[in-house]
Structure formats: C-alpha cells, structure tokens
N, C-alpha and C positions, 0 to 999 in steps of 0.2 A: 299661789303660795309656793315659795321656794322650799324644796325638801332638804333635809340635812345632807350635807356634802355637795349641795348645788352651788352653782356659780352665777353671779349676777354681774353684768358689765354696764359701765356708765361711759358714754362718750359725750363730751360737751365742748363748746367753743372755748378757746383760750381766753383768759382774762387779759386782753391786750387791746388797747385803743387803736392800734394800727390795723386790726383785722377789718377787711373791707366789707364783710357781710356778717350776718348773725344778729342775735338779739342785742338790745342796748346793754352797754357795759354795766349799768347799775343793777341789772337782773341776772347777770352771768355769775354763777358761783365759782369761786376759786376751787382748785382741786382739794385743798385742805378742808373746805366746807363740805364738799361731797363725801370726803372720807369720814368726817365727824358724823354726818347724817347716817352713813352706812353703819358705823359703829353703834350709834344710838339705836338703830334698828336691829342690833344683835348680830351683825355680820362682821367677819374678820377681814383685815386688809394687811397685806405684806407689801413693803416698799417696792419690791421687785415687780409688783403687779401694777405699776404706773407706767403708762406709755405716752410718748410724745408722737402724736399723729399729725405731723407737719402737713401743711403749713398752718392750719387754723384750729385744730382740735387736740384734746388729750383724752386718754382712756384710762379707766380704773377697773380692776377686777376685785370682786368681793366674794367671799365664800361663807356659806352657812355652816356653822359647826354641827 
C-alpha cells in the first residue's frame, strides 16, 4: 500500500506499431489511459511527470495525496 506522500512510477511500451518488441499493440495502454487509471485509484498526476524514455517506452509519476 502506498503511504500518503508516496510516489508510484509506471513504465510502459509506447503505443507505436513500429516498436520491434513488446506486447501486442491491442493490449498496450496509451499514456492517457494509465493516467486515468491512476486518477481513478486516487493518485495525482502532473503533466511535468511524463517522460519520454526513448526509444520504446514512456514513464509516468503519480503521487498519493
């Protein structure tokens, strides 16, 4: 369980058909979907906490209020 003030990180494959590896495109969530899931779980997200982890991934940071 994440304590108040804690930080959770998400790293996932880009939603890009040219990515040579990783899960099938139909099961890769877009960053916006991960953000929505985090917010539904009660976490906060600031746009500056989105990272382009080239060449194949993205990262998101969430905080528990």
